[in-house]
Backbone as a printed PyTorch tensor [residue, N CA C, xyz], in Angstrom:
tensor([[[106.4870,  92.6670,  73.1140],
         [107.4960,  93.1440,  74.0550],
         [107.5820,  94.6660,  73.9650]],

        [[107.7020,  95.2940,  75.0990],
         [107.8110,  96.7480,  75.1580],
         [109.0000,  97.0970,  76.0310]],

        [[109.8050,  98.0370,  75.5700],
         [110.8970,  98.5690,  76.3760],
         [110.5950, 100.0090,  76.7160]],

        [[110.8360, 100.3630,  77.9740],
         [110.4920, 101.6900,  78.4710],
         [111.7370, 102.3740,  79.0110]],

        [[111.9160, 103.6450,  78.6510],
         [113.0680, 104.4080,  79.1210],
         [112.5810, 105.7510,  79.6490]],

        [[112.7880, 105.9670,  80.9520],
         [112.3780, 107.2200,  81.5700],
         [113.4910, 108.2590,  81.4810]],

        [[113.0800, 109.5160,  81.5030],
         [114.0340, 110.6220,  81.5380],
         [113.3560, 111.8280,  82.1730]],

        [[114.1560, 112.8220,  82.5210],
         [113.6100, 114.0650,  83.0280],
         [113.7460, 114.2670,  84.5210]],

        [[114.2500, 113.2770,  85.2320],
         [114.4260, 113.4310,  86.6590],
         [115.5600, 114.3940,  86.9780]],

        [[115.6740, 114.7270,  88.2530],
         [116.7440, 115.6250,  88.6670],
         [116.4830, 116.1990,  90.0380]],

        [[117.2370, 117.2350,  90.3590],
         [117.1370, 117.9210,  91.6440],
         [116.3780, 119.2240,  91.4390]],

        [[115.3800, 119.4520,  92.2770],
         [114.5620, 120.6580,  92.1670],
         [114.1950, 121.1350,  93.5650]],

        [[114.0070, 122.4210,  93.7120],
         [113.5950, 122.9550,  95.0010],
         [112.0920, 122.7700,  95.2000]],

        [[111.7030, 122.7210,  96.4450],
         [110.2780, 122.6150,  96.7600],
         [109.5180, 123.7560,  96.0990]],

        [[108.3600, 123.4000,  95.5390],
         [107.5740, 124.3690,  94.7960],
         [107.8620, 124.4040,  93.3120]],

        [[108.9310, 123.7510,  92.9070],
         [109.3200, 123.7310,  91.5030],
         [108.5810, 122.6750,  90.7090]],

        [[108.9920, 122.5470,  89.4570],
         [108.3280, 121.6250,  88.5270],
         [109.3550, 120.7820,  87.7840]],

        [[108.9210, 119.6100,  87.3850],
         [109.6900, 118.7410,  86.5040],
         [108.7160, 118.0400,  85.5760]],

        [[109.2100, 117.6800,  84.4110],
         [108.4120, 116.8890,  83.4780],
         [109.1740, 115.6220,  83.1510]],

        [[108.5950, 114.5030,  83.5430],
         [109.1790, 113.2120,  83.2280],
         [108.6300, 112.7020,  81.9030]],

        [[109.4860, 112.0220,  81.1710],
         [109.0820, 111.3840,  79.9210],
         [109.3940, 109.9040,  79.9910]],

        [[108.6030, 109.1340,  79.2860],
         [108.8230, 107.6920,  79.1790],
         [108.6700, 107.3340,  77.7070]],

        [[109.7840, 106.9810,  77.0960],
         [109.7760, 106.5900,  75.6910],
         [109.6280, 105.0840,  75.5920]],

        [[108.6700, 104.6580,  74.7880],
         [108.3760, 103.2410,  74.6510],
         [108.7220, 102.7510,  73.2560]],

        [[109.2500, 101.5490,  73.2000],
         [109.4570, 100.8830,  71.9190],
         [108.4430,  99.7730,  71.7840]],

        [[108.0550,  99.4450,  70.5940],
         [107.0570,  98.4060,  70.4060],
         [105.8750,  98.9410,  69.6380]],

        [[105.3490,  98.1220,  68.8050],
         [104.3030,  98.5810,  67.8960],
         [102.9660,  98.7710,  68.5620]],

        [[102.7560,  98.1350,  69.7150],
         [101.4250,  98.1530,  70.3140],
         [101.3320,  99.0940,  71.4980]],

        [[102.2530, 100.0480,  71.6000],
         [102.2200, 100.9900,  72.7120],
         [100.8610, 101.6420,  72.8310]],

        [[100.2820, 101.9910,  71.7200],
         [ 99.0290, 102.7360,  71.7580],
         [ 97.8730, 101.9230,  72.3370]],

        [[ 98.0650, 100.6090,  72.4750],
         [ 97.0170,  99.7650,  73.0390],
         [ 97.1380,  99.5820,  74.5450]],

        [[ 98.2310, 100.0470,  75.1110],
         [ 98.5230,  99.7490,  76.5090],
         [ 98.0460, 100.8540,  77.4380]],

        [[ 97.5510, 100.4550,  78.5990],
         [ 97.4060, 101.4220,  79.6750],
         [ 98.7960, 101.6730,  80.2460]],

        [[ 99.0970, 102.9260,  80.5350],
         [100.4090, 103.3060,  81.0370],
         [100.2970, 103.9010,  82.4270]],

        [[101.2990, 103.6340,  83.2300],
         [101.2720, 104.1420,  84.5900],
         [102.6280, 104.6770,  85.0200]],

        [[102.5770, 105.5130,  86.0330],
         [103.7820, 105.9730,  86.7240],
         [103.6830, 105.5190,  88.1850]],

        [[104.7710, 104.9510,  88.6570],
         [104.9030, 104.5810,  90.0540],
         [106.1540, 105.2620,  90.5950]],

        [[106.2950, 105.2900,  91.9040],
         [107.5040, 105.8360,  92.4990],
         [107.8770, 105.0300,  93.7420]],

        [[109.1620, 105.0670,  94.0530],
         [109.6530, 104.3800,  95.2320],
         [110.5080, 105.3460,  96.0400]],

        [[109.9410, 105.8840,  97.1230],
         [110.7130, 106.7730,  97.9850],
         [111.8170, 105.9950,  98.6970]],

        [[112.8390, 106.6590,  99.1620],
         [113.9390, 105.9660,  99.8480],
         [113.4340, 105.1500, 101.0350]],

        [[113.7800, 103.8710, 101.0540],
         [113.4300, 103.0010, 102.1660],
         [111.9840, 102.5520, 102.2090]],

        [[111.2190, 102.9010, 101.1880],
         [109.7990, 102.5480, 101.1860],
         [109.4530, 101.6860,  99.9760]],

        [[108.2200, 101.1810,  99.9660],
         [107.7770, 100.3420,  98.8700],
         [107.3450, 101.2070,  97.6730]],

        [[107.2990, 100.5650,  96.5480],
         [106.8370, 101.2300,  95.3340],
         [105.3620, 101.5820,  95.4830]],

        [[104.9920, 102.7720,  95.0360],
         [103.6120, 103.2290,  95.1660],
         [103.1100, 103.8350,  93.8680]],

        [[101.8250, 103.7310,  93.6870],
         [101.1670, 104.2620,  92.4970],
         [101.1660, 105.7770,  92.5090]],

        [[101.3690, 106.3590,  91.3220],
         [101.3140, 107.8040,  91.1630],
         [100.1690, 108.2040,  90.2250]],

        [[100.1860, 107.6560,  89.0110],
         [ 99.1780, 108.0460,  88.0260],
         [ 99.1100, 106.9970,  86.9290]],

        [[ 97.9800, 106.9780,  86.2200],
         [ 97.8170, 106.0730,  85.0920],
         [ 96.9240, 106.7270,  84.0460]],

        [[ 97.0430, 106.2170,  82.8210],
         [ 96.2690, 106.7680,  81.7200],
         [ 95.8790, 105.6360,  80.7840]],

        [[ 94.6330, 105.6670,  80.3070],
         [ 94.1650, 104.6280,  79.3940],
         [ 94.8030, 104.7900,  78.0190]],

        [[ 94.5960, 103.7770,  77.1750],
         [ 95.2620, 103.7650,  75.8830],
         [ 94.9170, 104.9770,  75.0370]],

        [[ 93.6990, 105.4710,  75.1700],
         [ 93.2690, 106.6050,  74.3570],
         [ 93.5990, 107.9410,  74.9980]],

        [[ 93.9670, 107.8860,  76.2760],
         [ 94.1510, 109.1280,  77.0110],
         [ 92.8530, 109.6940,  77.5390]],

        [[ 91.7650, 108.9600,  77.3360],
         [ 90.4670, 109.4740,  77.7290],
         [ 90.2040, 109.4460,  79.2230]],

        [[ 90.9060, 108.5730,  79.9200],
         [ 90.7320, 108.4880,  81.3740],
         [ 92.0850, 108.5200,  82.0480]],

        [[ 92.1460, 109.2450,  83.1490],
         [ 93.3610, 109.3190,  83.9370],
         [ 93.0370, 109.0390,  85.3960]],

        [[ 94.0320, 108.5760,  86.1180],
         [ 93.8720, 108.1850,  87.5080],
         [ 95.0740, 108.7170,  88.2780]],

        [[ 94.8290, 109.1650,  89.5030],
         [ 95.9030, 109.7460,  90.3040],
         [ 95.8260, 109.2810,  91.7480]],

        [[ 96.9850, 109.1530,  92.3610],
         [ 97.0360, 108.9730,  93.8010],
         [ 96.5790, 110.2580,  94.4670]],

        [[ 95.9540, 110.1210,  95.6190],
         [ 95.4460, 111.2970,  96.3280],
         [ 96.5540, 112.2970,  96.6230]],

        [[ 97.7420, 111.7960,  96.8740],
         [ 98.8510, 112.6500,  97.2780],
         [ 99.3460, 113.5610,  96.1570]],

        [[ 98.9870, 113.2550,  94.9110],
         [ 99.4850, 114.0660,  93.7950],
         [ 98.3720, 114.7580,  93.0240]],

        [[ 97.1300, 114.4860,  93.3620],
         [ 96.0000, 115.1020,  92.6480],
         [ 96.1040, 116.6210,  92.6970]],

        [[ 95.8810, 117.2370,  91.5460],
         [ 95.9410, 118.6900,  91.4660],
         [ 97.3390, 119.2280,  91.2520]],

        [[ 98.3490, 118.3900,  91.4050],
         [ 99.7370, 118.8280,  91.2130],
         [100.4020, 118.1380,  90.0250]],

        [[100.0760, 116.8820,  89.8000],
         [100.6820, 116.0920,  88.7210],
         [ 99.6590, 115.8720,  87.6120]],

        [[100.1590, 115.7890,  86.3830],
         [ 99.3110, 115.4990,  85.2300],
         [ 99.9920, 114.4650,  84.3450]],

        [[ 99.2780, 113.3860,  84.0720],
         [ 99.7790, 112.3640,  83.1620],
         [ 99.1650, 112.5850,  81.7910]],

        [[ 99.9550, 112.3710,  80.7620],
         [ 99.4690, 112.5040,  79.3960],
         [100.2730, 111.5640,  78.5050]],

        [[ 99.8210, 111.3920,  77.2830],
         [100.5340, 110.5090,  76.3690],
         [100.3960, 111.0060,  74.9480]],

        [[101.3840, 110.6600,  74.1520],
         [101.3910, 110.9570,  72.7330],
         [101.6490, 109.6410,  72.0170]],

        [[100.5900, 109.0160,  71.5340],
         [100.7490, 107.6940,  70.9180],
         [101.5350, 107.7620,  69.6100]],

        [[101.4810, 108.8820,  68.9430],
         [102.2570, 109.0240,  67.7060],
         [103.7570, 109.0330,  67.9980]],

        [[104.1120, 109.5270,  69.1780],
         [105.5140, 109.5900,  69.5820],
         [105.9040, 108.4590,  70.5230]],

        [[104.9580, 107.5640,  70.8260],
         [105.2310, 106.4500,  71.7550],
         [105.8000, 106.9540,  73.0810]],

        [[105.2070, 107.9820,  73.6000],
         [105.7350, 108.6040,  74.8130],
         [104.6040, 108.9290,  75.7870]],

        [[104.8870, 108.7090,  77.0500],
         [103.9730, 109.1200,  78.1090],
         [104.7180, 110.1050,  79.0020]],

        [[104.0000, 111.0770,  79.5270],
         [104.6010, 112.1460,  80.2950],
         [103.9930, 112.2240,  81.6890]],

        [[104.7690, 112.7800,  82.5940],
         [104.2550, 113.1130,  83.9180],
         [104.7370, 114.5220,  84.2440]],

        [[103.8120, 115.4730,  84.1790],
         [104.1190, 116.8530,  84.5520],
         [103.9050, 116.9860,  86.0470]],

        [[104.9520, 117.3860,  86.7450],
         [104.9010, 117.4850,  88.2000],
         [105.1110, 118.9320,  88.6110]],

        [[104.1010, 119.5010,  89.2210],
         [104.1640, 120.8800,  89.6820],
         [104.0530, 120.9390,  91.2020]],

        [[104.4050, 122.0750,  91.7650],
         [104.3160, 122.2840,  93.2200],
         [104.9520, 121.1260,  93.9690]],

        [[106.1330, 120.7670,  93.5680],
         [106.7990, 119.6050,  94.1510],
         [107.1160, 119.8260,  95.6110]],

        [[107.0340, 118.7280,  96.3640],
         [107.2850, 118.7290,  97.7890],
         [108.4430, 117.7830,  98.0940]],

        [[109.1120, 117.9670,  99.2120],
         [110.1910, 117.0350,  99.5680],
         [109.7130, 115.5850,  99.6240]],

        [[108.4670, 115.3630, 100.0010],
         [107.9500, 113.9900, 100.0680],
         [107.7130, 113.3680,  98.6970]],

        [[107.8770, 114.1450,  97.6330],
         [107.8150, 113.5840,  96.2860],
         [109.1550, 112.9730,  95.8670]],

        [[110.1690, 113.1240,  96.6970],
         [111.4720, 112.5460,  96.3980],
         [111.3640, 111.0330,  96.2690]],

        [[111.8100, 110.5000,  95.1390],
         [111.6800, 109.0700,  94.8650],
         [112.3310, 108.7580,  93.5290]],

        [[112.4620, 107.4730,  93.2730],
         [112.7550, 107.0190,  91.9210],
         [111.4050, 106.7800,  91.2410]],

        [[111.2290, 107.3690,  90.0900],
         [109.9640, 107.2810,  89.3690],
         [110.0960, 106.2820,  88.2260]],

        [[109.1180, 105.3800,  88.1530],
         [109.1210, 104.3170,  87.1550],
         [107.9130, 104.4370,  86.2430]],

        [[108.1510, 104.1870,  84.9790],
         [107.0960, 104.0980,  83.9970],
         [106.7410, 102.6140,  83.8260]],

        [[105.4670, 102.3190,  83.6290],
         [105.0360, 100.9390,  83.4880],
         [103.9560, 100.8250,  82.4280]],

        [[103.9080,  99.6560,  81.7850],
         [102.9300,  99.4150,  80.7230],
         [102.0840,  98.1940,  81.0600]],

        [[100.7970,  98.3360,  80.8530],
         [ 99.8320,  97.2720,  81.1330],
         [ 99.1510,  96.8830,  79.8250]],

        [[ 99.5310,  95.7460,  79.2380],
         [ 98.9710,  95.3700,  77.9370],
         [ 97.5400,  94.8720,  77.9850]],

        [[ 97.1360,  94.3550,  79.1450],
         [ 95.7660,  93.8350,  79.2720],
         [ 95.1530,  94.4610,  80.5120]],

        [[ 94.6650,  95.6910,  80.4020],
         [ 94.1660,  96.3920,  81.5840],
         [ 93.0190,  95.6600,  82.2680]],

        [[ 93.1580,  95.5060,  83.5650],
         [ 92.0900,  94.9210,  84.3610],
         [ 91.4370,  95.9920,  85.2040]],

        [[ 90.7190,  95.5490,  86.2170],
         [ 89.9890,  96.4930,  87.0480],
         [ 90.9070,  97.3090,  87.9470]],

        [[ 92.0420,  96.7150,  88.3160],
         [ 92.9640,  97.3970,  89.2270],
         [ 93.9290,  98.2450,  88.4190]],

        [[ 93.9950,  99.5210,  88.7260],
         [ 94.8680, 100.4040,  87.9780],
         [ 96.0730, 100.8360,  88.8010]],

        [[ 95.9990, 100.6860,  90.1160],
         [ 97.0180, 101.2660,  90.9850],
         [ 97.9250, 100.2410,  91.6470]],

        [[ 97.9050,  99.0170,  91.1530],
         [ 98.7300,  97.9780,  91.7720],
         [ 99.8630,  97.5930,  90.8330]],

        [[101.0800,  97.4530,  91.3480],
         [102.2260,  97.1860,  90.4640],
         [102.0990,  95.8960,  89.6660]],

        [[101.4790,  94.8700,  90.2530],
         [101.4300,  93.5700,  89.5810],
         [100.5090,  93.5590,  88.3670]],

        [[ 99.7610,  94.6270,  88.1890],
         [ 98.9080,  94.7370,  87.0040],
         [ 99.7400,  95.0400,  85.7520]],

        [[100.9420,  95.5660,  85.9420],
         [101.7660,  96.0580,  84.8430],
         [102.8630,  95.0460,  84.5100]],

        [[103.0100,  94.7580,  83.2370],
         [103.9470,  93.7300,  82.7950],
         [105.3310,  94.2640,  82.4390]],

        [[105.4140,  95.5160,  82.0440],
         [106.6790,  96.0760,  81.5670],
         [107.0370,  97.3090,  82.3930]],

        [[108.3320,  97.4240,  82.7060],
         [108.8060,  98.5030,  83.5590],
         [110.0760,  99.1060,  83.0030]],

        [[110.2090, 100.4030,  83.2120],
         [111.4780, 101.0530,  82.9140],
         [112.4240, 100.9080,  84.0900]],

        [[113.6150, 101.4720,  83.9450],
         [114.6190, 101.3600,  84.9960],
         [114.5280, 102.4870,  86.0040]],

        [[113.7370, 103.4880,  85.7190],
         [113.5060, 104.5500,  86.6800],
         [114.3450, 105.7890,  86.4490]],

        [[113.8280, 106.9000,  86.9590],
         [114.5640, 108.1660,  86.9410],
         [114.3800, 108.8120,  88.3110]],

        [[115.4740, 109.3220,  88.8400],
         [115.4460, 109.8120,  90.2300],
         [115.0060, 111.2730,  90.2670]],

        [[114.0980, 111.5410,  91.2010],
         [113.6320, 112.9090,  91.4670],
         [113.9420, 113.2390,  92.9130]],

        [[114.6540, 114.3410,  93.1070],
         [114.9800, 114.7910,  94.4550],
         [114.4620, 116.2130,  94.6300]],

        [[113.6330, 116.3940,  95.6530],
         [113.0550, 117.7060,  95.9300],
         [113.6410, 118.2100,  97.2430]],

        [[114.3470, 119.3140,  97.1670],
         [114.9820, 119.8720,  98.3690],
         [114.0560, 120.8860,  99.0250]],

        [[114.1590, 120.9690, 100.3370],
         [113.2960, 121.8940, 101.0860],
         [113.9370, 123.2660, 101.2170]]])
């Protein structure tokens, strides 16, 4: 069992930066693929980024490539999402997710078994 708690959301102006954190409990965090998803107002949850257990491979949605960076610290049981050059369309609730048995699909919500409660990011124009 893994529990995930996101933090770091808030209100920021367009062009600004935020760093989201996801603190995980559980002894096997270091074995899990971790992902970030977001749900904009009135829309479905969408993939943002993912990182393998070792941090050796990362994956990004096209909409955030070059602006967002996912990373993890297995010693601290934490995964991060550094968000730069934020745009109003990045406004969403951001969720951290854990995938204990990574399959071929990295960007689909049903691949992930554990979810945090989310942290809200609002980007003003």
